[in-house]
C-alpha positions as CSV (number, residue, x, y, z in Angstrom):
1,M,27.1,66.4,9.3
2,A,28.4,64.2,6.4
3,H,24.9,64.7,4.9
4,S,25.2,68.2,5.1
5,V,28.5,68.2,3.2
6,D,27.2,66.1,0.3
7,V,24.3,68.9,0.0
8,A,26.9,71.8,-0.2
9,V,29.1,69.7,-2.7
10,Q,25.9,69.3,-5.0
11,V,25.2,72.8,-4.5
12,L,28.7,73.8,-5.4
13,L,29.1,71.8,-8.5
14,L,25.6,72.6,-9.7
15,S,26.0,76.1,-9.2
16,I,29.3,76.1,-11.6
17,M,28.2,73.7,-14.3
18,V,24.6,74.5,-14.6
19,P,25.5,78.4,-15.6
20,L,28.0,77.1,-17.8
21,I,25.7,74.8,-19.7
22,A,23.3,77.5,-19.7
23,L,25.6,79.8,-21.4
24,S,26.9,77.2,-23.8
25,V,23.3,76.3,-25.1
26,Y,22.6,80.0,-25.5
27,M,25.7,80.6,-27.5
28,W,24.8,77.3,-29.9
29,A,21.2,78.7,-30.4
30,T,22.0,82.3,-31.0
31,G,25.4,82.5,-32.2
32,R,26.3,85.4,-29.8
33,G,29.1,85.7,-27.3
34,A,31.8,85.1,-29.6
35,M,33.9,87.6,-27.4
36,L,33.8,85.2,-24.8
37,I,35.8,82.7,-26.6
38,A,39.4,82.7,-25.3
39,G,42.0,83.3,-28.1
40,F,39.5,85.0,-30.0
41,N,38.4,88.0,-27.6
42,T,42.4,88.1,-27.5
43,S,43.2,88.7,-31.0
44,P,43.8,92.0,-32.6
45,K,40.6,93.5,-34.1
46,P,41.8,93.5,-37.8
47,M,41.9,89.7,-37.2
48,R,38.7,89.1,-35.6
49,D,36.9,91.0,-38.3
50,Q,37.9,88.3,-40.9
51,Y,35.8,85.6,-38.8
52,D,32.4,84.7,-38.7
53,S,31.9,85.6,-35.3
54,T,28.3,83.8,-35.4
55,A,29.4,80.4,-36.9
56,L,32.4,80.6,-34.6
57,A,30.0,81.1,-31.3
58,K,27.5,78.3,-32.2
59,F,30.3,75.9,-32.9
60,V,32.1,76.9,-29.6
61,G,28.3,76.9,-27.9
62,M,27.8,73.2,-29.1
63,L,31.1,72.3,-28.1
64,M,31.1,73.2,-24.8
65,T,27.4,71.8,-24.1
66,A,28.4,68.6,-24.8
67,F,31.9,68.8,-23.0
68,S,29.9,70.1,-19.7
69,V,27.3,67.9,-19.7
70,I,29.4,65.0,-20.1
71,L,31.8,65.8,-17.5
72,L,28.8,66.9,-15.2
73,L,27.4,63.1,-15.5
74,G,30.7,61.8,-14.6
75,M,31.1,64.0,-11.8
76,E,27.8,62.7,-10.5
77,A,28.5,59.1,-11.0
78,L,31.7,59.9,-9.0
79,I,29.8,61.6,-6.0
80,L,26.5,59.8,-6.0
81,A,27.4,56.5,-7.2
82,G,31.1,56.5,-6.2
83,S,32.0,55.0,-9.6
84,T,35.5,56.2,-10.6
85,T,35.3,54.0,-13.6
86,L,32.4,56.0,-15.2
87,F,33.9,59.2,-14.0
88,W,37.2,58.3,-16.0
89,I,35.2,57.0,-19.3
90,A,33.0,60.4,-19.1
91,L,36.4,62.5,-18.5
92,I,38.1,61.0,-21.3
93,I,35.3,61.3,-23.7
94,A,34.7,65.1,-22.5
95,L,38.4,66.0,-23.2
96,S,38.4,64.0,-26.7
97,I,35.7,66.2,-27.8
98,L,37.3,69.1,-26.4
99,F,40.5,68.5,-27.9
100,Y,39.0,67.7,-31.1
101,G,36.9,70.6,-31.1
102,L,39.9,73.1,-30.8
103,Y,41.8,71.4,-33.4
104,R,38.9,72.0,-35.7
105,M,38.8,75.9,-34.7
106,N,42.1,76.1,-35.3
107,T,42.9,74.4,-38.4
108,G,41.7,74.8,-42.0
109,N,40.3,78.4,-41.6
110,R,36.6,77.0,-41.4
111,F,35.5,80.1,-39.6
112,L,36.5,82.7,-42.1
113,K,34.4,84.9,-43.7
114,E,33.6,84.2,-47.4
115,G,36.4,85.6,-49.5
116,A,38.3,86.9,-46.3
117,S,42.2,85.9,-45.8
118,L,44.4,86.3,-43.1
119,K,47.3,87.0,-45.4
120,D,46.3,90.4,-45.8
121,V,46.0,91.4,-42.1
122,V,48.6,93.5,-40.8
123,I,49.3,92.4,-37.0
124,S,51.8,94.6,-35.0
125,A,54.7,93.1,-33.3
126,E,53.3,94.2,-30.1
127,D,49.9,92.6,-30.6
128,R,51.6,89.2,-31.5
129,K,53.4,89.4,-28.3
130,R,50.2,90.2,-26.4
131,S,48.4,87.4,-28.2
132,R,51.1,84.9,-27.3
133,S,51.3,86.0,-23.5
134,L,47.6,85.4,-23.2
135,L,47.5,82.0,-24.8
136,I,50.4,80.9,-22.7
137,A,48.5,82.2,-19.5
138,G,45.4,80.4,-20.6
139,L,47.0,77.0,-21.1
140,A,48.9,77.2,-17.6
141,V,45.5,77.9,-16.2
142,L,43.9,74.9,-17.8
143,I,46.9,72.8,-17.0
144,V,46.9,73.6,-13.4
145,I,42.8,72.9,-13.2
146,L,43.6,69.4,-14.7
147,I,46.5,68.7,-12.2
148,A,44.1,69.8,-9.6
149,V,41.5,67.3,-10.6
150,F,43.7,64.6,-10.8
151,A,45.6,65.4,-7.3
152,L,42.4,65.4,-6.0
153,I,41.1,62.0,-7.3
154,G,44.5,60.5,-6.0
155,S,44.4,62.2,-2.8
156,G,42.7,61.6,0.4
157,S,43.6,60.4,4.0
158,V,41.8,58.9,7.2
159,D,42.8,59.9,10.5
160,A,41.3,58.1,13.6
161,S,42.3,58.8,17.2
162,L,40.8,57.8,20.7
163,E,40.4,61.0,22.6
164,P,39.5,61.0,26.2
165,D,36.0,60.8,25.7
166,G,35.3,59.1,22.5
167,L,36.6,58.0,18.8
168,R,37.2,60.8,16.4
169,V,37.3,59.7,12.5
170,K,38.3,62.4,9.8
171,A,38.4,61.9,6.4
172,S,37.4,63.8,3.2
173,L,33.9,65.1,4.0
174,V,33.7,62.8,7.1
175,D,34.0,64.2,10.7
176,E,32.8,61.6,13.1
177,S,33.1,62.4,16.8
178,I,31.4,59.3,19.1
179,A,31.2,59.2,22.9
180,Y,32.3,56.0,24.4
181,D,29.1,55.8,26.2
182,D,27.4,55.9,22.6
183,I,29.1,52.7,21.2
184,I,26.8,49.8,21.0
185,S,29.4,47.3,19.7
186,V,32.4,47.3,17.6
187,E,33.7,44.6,15.3
188,L,36.8,43.9,13.1
189,R,36.1,42.9,9.5
190,D,38.6,41.0,7.6
191,H,36.7,42.3,4.4
192,F,34.3,44.7,4.1
193,E,31.7,45.4,0.9
194,N,31.0,49.2,0.5
195,G,27.9,49.1,-1.5
196,R,26.8,52.2,-3.2
197,R,27.4,55.7,-2.4
198,G,24.9,58.0,-1.5
199,G,27.2,61.2,-1.5
200,G,30.7,61.8,-0.4
201,F,34.1,61.6,-1.7
202,G,35.7,58.6,-4.0
203,G,39.1,58.6,-5.1
204,M,41.8,56.0,-6.0
205,E,43.3,56.3,-2.6
206,V,40.0,56.8,0.0
207,S,36.4,56.3,0.0
208,S,34.5,58.3,2.6
209,G,31.0,59.6,3.1
210,N,27.7,58.4,3.2
211,F,27.1,54.8,1.7
212,V,24.6,52.4,1.5
213,N,24.7,48.5,1.4
214,D,22.5,45.6,2.0
215,E,23.5,44.8,5.6
216,L,23.9,48.2,7.3
217,G,21.5,50.4,5.1
218,D,22.7,54.0,5.4
219,Y,26.1,54.3,7.1
220,V,29.1,56.4,7.4
221,L,32.4,55.3,5.5
222,A,35.9,56.1,5.9
223,R,38.5,53.9,4.5
224,Y,41.6,53.1,2.6
225,N,40.6,51.3,-0.7
226,S,43.8,49.0,-0.6
227,V,43.2,47.9,2.8
228,A,40.6,45.2,3.0
229,S,40.1,45.0,6.7
230,C,37.7,47.7,8.4
231,I,36.4,48.6,12.0
232,V,32.6,48.4,12.2
233,V,31.2,50.6,15.0
234,H,27.5,50.6,15.8
235,H,26.8,53.7,18.2
236,S,23.3,55.6,19.1
237,D,23.4,57.6,16.0
238,G,24.2,54.9,13.3
239,V,26.8,53.1,12.0
240,L,30.5,54.2,11.0
241,V,33.4,51.8,9.1
242,F,36.5,53.1,8.8
243,N,40.4,51.8,8.7
244,L,43.5,52.9,8.6
245,S,46.5,52.9,6.1
246,T,47.5,49.1,7.3
247,A,45.9,46.1,8.3
248,E,48.2,46.0,11.2
249,G,47.3,49.9,12.2
250,T,43.7,48.9,11.9
251,N,44.0,45.8,14.1
252,Q,45.9,47.7,16.6
253,L,43.3,50.5,16.8
254,Y,40.5,48.0,17.0
255,E,42.1,46.4,20.0
256,D,42.6,50.0,21.8
257,L,39.0,51.0,20.9
258,R,37.9,47.8,22.6
259,S,39.9,48.3,25.9
260,R,38.3,51.7,25.9
261,L,34.7,50.4,26.1
C-alpha cells in the first residue's frame, strides 16, 4: 500500500507544480498573462493603464519560474530522499527570491510606462477599499498556506496496536496489517539507521513510508525520530520497522508482540 501512496503523492505534487512552472515560463517568454498577477488584476483600470504589462508579466514569470523550480526540488528531496535539510535550504532560497521579487515589483515604479505617473491617476474611495480588501485576503491565504506547510512538516504520529489476528501499524502514508502467522521474526533494536527514503513522509517528528538501507534493502518505516529504539518485524511480505513515542512504550509493545507469537 505504501508504494501506491508514494505514487499518488508524486502525481499530486507534479500535477500542481508542473502546470504552475509551465505557466510561469510562458509568461516569462511571451510577456502575456499580466491579468493573472495578484494585485495588478485587482487594481482600478486607470492605474493598470499606467504600467508596462508586458515587462511586468515577464518579470513575474521569471520570478515564479525560479521560485517554483527551487521549491519543487526541495519537496522532491523531502519526499524521495527524506532530506529535511535540503528541503529547508530550498524553501528559504525560494522564499527569499519571492520576497525580493515582490519588493522590486512594489518599489521604485520600475514597471510604469515611459512618462506615466501615478500622481495623475484618480481612484475612487470604493476602488481603494476594494483593493485593500483583496490584498488582505491574498495575504491571509498565503499565511494560511505557509502555516499549513510548517504544521505538516512538524506533525505526524505512529499508532501501533495488537489486534486479535495480527499487528496493525498506522502512520503518515503507512497502513500495515500483518497477521501473526505471517510474522517470521521480531527483534528490538536499541538504535536503528533509517538509510534513505524511497518515498513517503519525512517530518521533524516522524519518518514513515518506503525506505532502503544496506542491511534490510527495501522496507517500510514508521518511527518517531527522537526515539532511538525500534521494533523490526520480518514477515512473509517484507520488513516493517516502527516504534512508539517513548522507549518504554516501544519496549512494552515488543514484549506484548512476542507473547502473541
